[in-house]
C-alpha positions in Angstrom: -32.4 -105.2 136.2 -28.9 -106.3 135.4 -27.5 -103.4 137.4 -29.8 -104.4 140.3 -28.6 -108.0 140.1 -25.0 -106.8 140.2 -25.7 -104.6 143.2 -27.3 -107.4 145.1 -24.5 -109.8 144.3 -21.8 -107.3 145.4 -23.7 -106.4 148.6 -24.1 -110.1 149.5 -20.4 -110.8 148.7 -19.3 -107.9 150.8 -21.6 -108.7 153.6 -20.3 -112.3 153.6 -16.7 -111.1 153.8 -17.6 -108.8 156.6 -19.4 -111.5 158.5 -16.3 -113.7 158.4 -14.0 -111.0 159.7 -16.1 -109.2 162.3 -18.3 -110.2 165.2 -21.9 -109.2 164.7 -23.0 -106.7 167.2 -26.7 -107.0 166.4 -28.6 -110.0 165.2 -30.8 -107.9 163.0 -27.9 -105.9 161.7 -24.9 -108.3 161.4 -23.4 -106.3 158.5 -23.4 -103.0 160.4 -19.9 -102.0 159.4 -20.7 -102.1 155.7 -24.2 -100.7 156.2 -22.8 -97.7 158.0 -20.3 -97.0 155.1 -23.1 -97.1 152.6 -25.3 -95.1 154.9 -22.6 -92.4 155.0 -22.4 -92.4 151.2 -26.2 -92.1 150.9 -26.2 -89.2 153.4 -23.6 -87.3 151.4 -25.6 -87.8 148.3 -28.9 -86.8 150.0 -27.5 -83.6 151.4 -25.9 -82.7 148.1 -28.8 -83.5 145.8 -32.0 -85.1 147.1 -32.7 -82.8 150.1 -32.1 -79.6 148.2 -34.4 -80.8 145.4 -37.0 -81.9 148.0 -36.9 -78.5 149.7 -37.3 -76.7 146.4 -40.1 -79.0 145.5 -41.9 -78.2 148.8 -41.3 -74.5 148.6 -42.2 -73.8 144.9 -45.1 -76.1 144.4 -48.5 -75.4 146.1 -49.6 -77.9 148.7 -52.5 -79.0 146.7 -50.2 -80.0 143.8 -47.9 -81.9 146.1 -50.9 -83.6 147.8 -52.2 -84.7 144.4 -48.8 -86.2 143.5 -48.7 -88.1 146.8 -52.2 -89.4 146.3 -51.4 -90.4 142.7 -48.5 -92.6 143.7 -50.4 -93.8 146.8 -53.2 -95.0 144.4 -50.6 -96.9 142.4 -49.3 -98.5 145.6 -52.9 -99.6 146.4 -53.0 -101.3 143.0 -50.0 -103.4 143.9 -51.4 -104.1 147.4 -54.4 -105.9 145.9 -52.6 -109.1 144.7 -50.2 -109.1 147.7 -53.1 -108.9 150.2 -55.0 -111.5 148.2 -52.0 -113.9 148.3 -51.7 -113.2 152.0 -55.3 -114.5 152.4 -56.5 -111.2 153.9 -60.0 -110.7 152.5 -60.9 -107.4 154.2 -57.5 -105.9 153.2 -58.0 -107.1 149.6 -61.6 -105.8 149.3 -60.6 -102.4 150.9 -57.7 -102.1 148.5 -60.0 -102.9 145.5 -62.5 -100.3 146.8 -59.8 -97.7 147.2 -58.4 -98.2 143.7 -61.9 -98.2 142.1 -63.0 -95.0 143.9 -59.8 -93.0 143.7 -59.2 -93.9 140.1 -62.6 -92.7 139.0 -64.1 -90.2 141.4 -60.6 -89.2 142.6 -59.5 -88.5 139.0 -56.7 -91.2 138.5 -55.8 -91.0 142.1 -55.1 -87.3 142.3 -57.6 -87.1 145.2 -57.9 -89.6 148.0 -61.7 -89.8 148.1 -61.6 -93.3 149.6 -60.0 -92.1 152.8 -62.7 -89.5 153.3 -65.1 -92.5 153.1 -63.2 -94.3 155.9 -61.9 -97.0 153.6 -58.7 -98.1 155.3 -55.4 -98.3 153.4 -53.6 -101.7 153.7 -50.0 -101.4 152.2 -48.6 -104.7 151.0 -45.5 -105.3 148.9 -44.3 -108.7 147.8 -41.8 -108.9 150.7 -44.6 -108.2 153.3 -46.7 -110.9 151.6 -43.8 -113.4 152.1 -43.3 -112.2 155.7 -47.0 -112.9 156.4 -46.5 -116.5 155.3 -43.6 -116.9 157.7 -40.7 -116.1 155.4 -38.0 -114.3 157.5 -37.2 -110.8 156.6 -33.5 -111.5 156.9 -30.9 -109.0 158.1 -31.1 -105.3 157.8 -29.2 -103.9 154.8 -28.5 -100.4 153.3 -28.7 -100.3 149.5 -26.8 -97.6 147.7 -29.1 -94.8 146.6 -32.3 -96.7 147.8 -31.5 -96.7 151.5 -32.7 -99.1 154.2 -34.1 -102.5 153.3 -34.4 -106.0 154.7 -32.8 -108.7 152.8 -36.1 -110.2 151.5 -37.0 -106.7 150.2 -33.7 -106.6 148.3 -34.3 -110.0 146.8 -37.9 -109.3 145.6 -37.2 -105.7 144.6 -37.5 -106.4 140.8 -41.0 -107.8 141.4 -42.1 -104.7 143.5 -40.5 -102.4 140.8 -42.6 -104.1 138.1 -45.6 -103.9 140.4 -45.6 -100.1 139.9 -47.7 -99.4 136.8 -45.7 -96.3 135.7 -42.6 -98.5 135.3 -44.4 -100.4 132.5 -44.5 -97.4 130.1 -42.4 -97.8 127.0 -41.4 -94.1 126.9 -38.1 -94.0 128.8 -38.2 -90.3 129.5 -41.8 -90.5 130.9 -40.8 -93.5 133.0 -37.8 -91.7 134.4 -39.9 -88.6 135.1 -42.3 -90.6 137.1 -39.5 -92.3 139.0 -37.8 -89.0 139.8 -41.1 -87.4 140.8 -41.9 -90.3 143.1 -38.5 -90.2 144.8 -38.7 -86.4 145.2 -42.2 -86.5 146.6 -41.3 -89.3 149.1 -38.1 -87.4 150.1 -40.1 -84.2 150.7 -42.5 -86.1 153.0 -39.6 -86.7 155.3 -38.3 -83.2 155.6 -40.0 -82.5 158.9 -38.8 -85.8 160.2 -35.2 -84.7 159.6 -35.5 -82.1 162.3 -36.9 -84.6 164.8 -34.1 -87.1 164.1 -31.4 -84.4 164.4 -32.9 -83.3 167.7 -33.4 -86.6 169.5 -31.1 -89.1 167.9 -27.6 -89.5 169.4 -26.8 -92.1 166.7 -28.9 -91.3 163.6 -28.0 -94.6 161.9 -29.3 -96.7 164.8 -32.4 -94.5 165.2 -33.3 -94.8 161.6 -32.6 -98.5 161.5 -34.8 -99.3 164.5 -37.6 -97.0 163.2 -37.5 -98.7 159.8 -37.6 -102.2 161.2 -40.5 -101.3 163.6 -42.3 -99.8 160.6 -41.9 -103.1 158.7 -43.3 -105.0 161.6 -46.2 -102.6 161.9 -47.0 -103.1 158.2 -46.6 -106.8 158.4 -49.3 -106.8 161.1 -51.4 -104.4 159.0 -51.3 -102.0 162.0 -53.0 -104.5 164.3 -51.4 -106.2 167.3 -50.4 -109.7 166.6 -52.4 -110.9 169.6 -55.7 -109.7 168.0 -55.1 -110.6 164.4 -57.6 -113.1 163.1 -57.3 -112.5 159.3 -53.9 -114.0 158.5 -52.5 -117.3 157.3 
């Protein structure tokens, strides 16, 4: 947490210095110069370490094992979605999240199977930043965080809360905690391997493409996948 606080402080300080010396070219990405530099660093690290590991993970582990890992961490995400949906005053999303956790943690064997989805119980992702967004708190500018990648400023600020919202991070066994963290990142990176080919094929500027896709995704999650004109279950 101390390291995270230092990272946030340095990022904000650098962003402030950049804002004073350069004219913003995009209102949602006023720190584009710094973001692109960090993005380039992350890309080098990704191609050197994370992508090869993700490829090996996908090639050597059977699909059913990888699916079980994905479902396991998805179930943990549903656990954290419950209080955030409740604080957003979204009763259906809260009840669905409770149902998903109850079913997948029991019938689904600790979340290794996603039985709830086969029963047409919708998933309603909600982190603490999205909960604040739903109450009108602005997302803030787009930022790239070293190692972690794209975020909005509000996500950076509340990251320690979201980190503690993942149950595997509560274990006292450091090795086990690090194993779960590494497995989660590897599984997530593996899920984007096919998307890499699409981005390489269609994006003239990969940074802008990924930025716009990420921000659109956040808006989609903020609206819970429903058009803002038809939403009637929000504060």
